[in-house]
N, C-alpha and C positions, 0 to 999 in steps of 0.2 A: 385547457390544454396549453402546455409550454414548449416551445421549440427553441432549442439552444444550439444557435450555428456554431460551426468548427470556429471562425474568427471572434467568436464571444468567450469560447471555453478559457477558464483561467487556468495559467501554467506558474506553477512554484518550483524554484529551481533551488537544491542543496547541493551539497559538494558530490555526493553519489549520483545525482540525474534529475530528471525533470518528471512532476505529478502533474498531471492536466486532469482539471476536473470537468467531467461530464455534466453532472447535477449534483445539486445539495441544496439546504435550505438556502444558501445566499446565492446559487446559481440554478435559479429556476424553480426555487419554492419546493423542492424534492422532500419528502420526510426521509429517503435513505441517499447517502452518497455514493457516487459511481464516479471512478476515476481511474487513469492510467499511470502507471509508472515504468519509466525508461531509464533503467540503470545503466551507467557506465560500466564497461569491462571493468572488472576486478573492484567494483564498490562493493564495501562491507557496511551494511544499515546498524543502526545501534541496535544494543540490546535494549528491548524494552518489552511492554505488553499493554494491551488495551482492556478497557472495561467492557467491552462488546464484542461479539464474533466479528469476523471478517472472511471474506472468500476472495481468493488469489487464482485468478486463471492466467497461465501463461501463455502468451501468443507468438513469441518469438525468443530465441536464445536459450539460456538454461541459467540455474542457480542451486545451492544449497540452502535449504530452509532448515533452520535450527529452531526447533520447536519442542517446548516442555522436555529439554534434556535429551531428545532424539535429534537424528541429522537425515535429512531426505533431500536425495537427488531429484530435480524436477526440468522439467524442458517444455519445450513448445506442446501444447495440448494437454498438459496438465493442470489440475486444479486441488488445492490445498484450502481444507476449511480450517481457519486458525480460530481455537474457541477462546472466548473471553478468559482474562487473567491466567495467560499462560505466555511466560516467558517465550521470547521468539527473537530472530536475527534472519536477514536474508542476505546472502552472500553471492551477487553477481559473479557469472563464469568469466573468467580472467579474459579470455579469447573473445567472446560476443556478448556481454553484459546480457540484457533482457529487457522484455518487454512483458508487463502484466495488467491484465484491466482487474480492478479490484471493486468490492462493494462491501459496505459496512453501515453501521448505524449513523446517522448525522449527527454530528456533536460528540461523538467518541471520546473520551479522553484517555492519553498514552501517559504511560508510566514509567518509571526508572525500575530496575529490579530491586531496590531498596524501598519502593513505595513512594517516592518522590514523583509530584504530579506535575508532568510537561504540559499538560492543557490539549486543547484539540488541534490540531495540524490545519494548517489553512486550507488544504486541497478536501476537506471534509467538513468544513464549517459551512 
């Protein structure tokens, strides 16, 4: 059994917010990745997709999820299953931002809409 203390969690900052890795192959040896996204108010995530499914659960704030050509308003308590190879973007509420807890395949690769390989984000490695 591996216990990962709060002080040991890995934090990755982007212009839109902070991702905190709770568990991943390089953070406790987990076979799946589990992380928290804290998006700044008004942050707009990149248009991209992944080669595997992700499950996002909102715990605070609100967002618009653009997924596969549709738009969904989500808020604390909502969960979105994002299928593999489905273009997505998450837009944080301009007043509150959002916090979500996410799980997905460890080592998943992100791709641009044109298929360019962005690689594996550090928070799921």
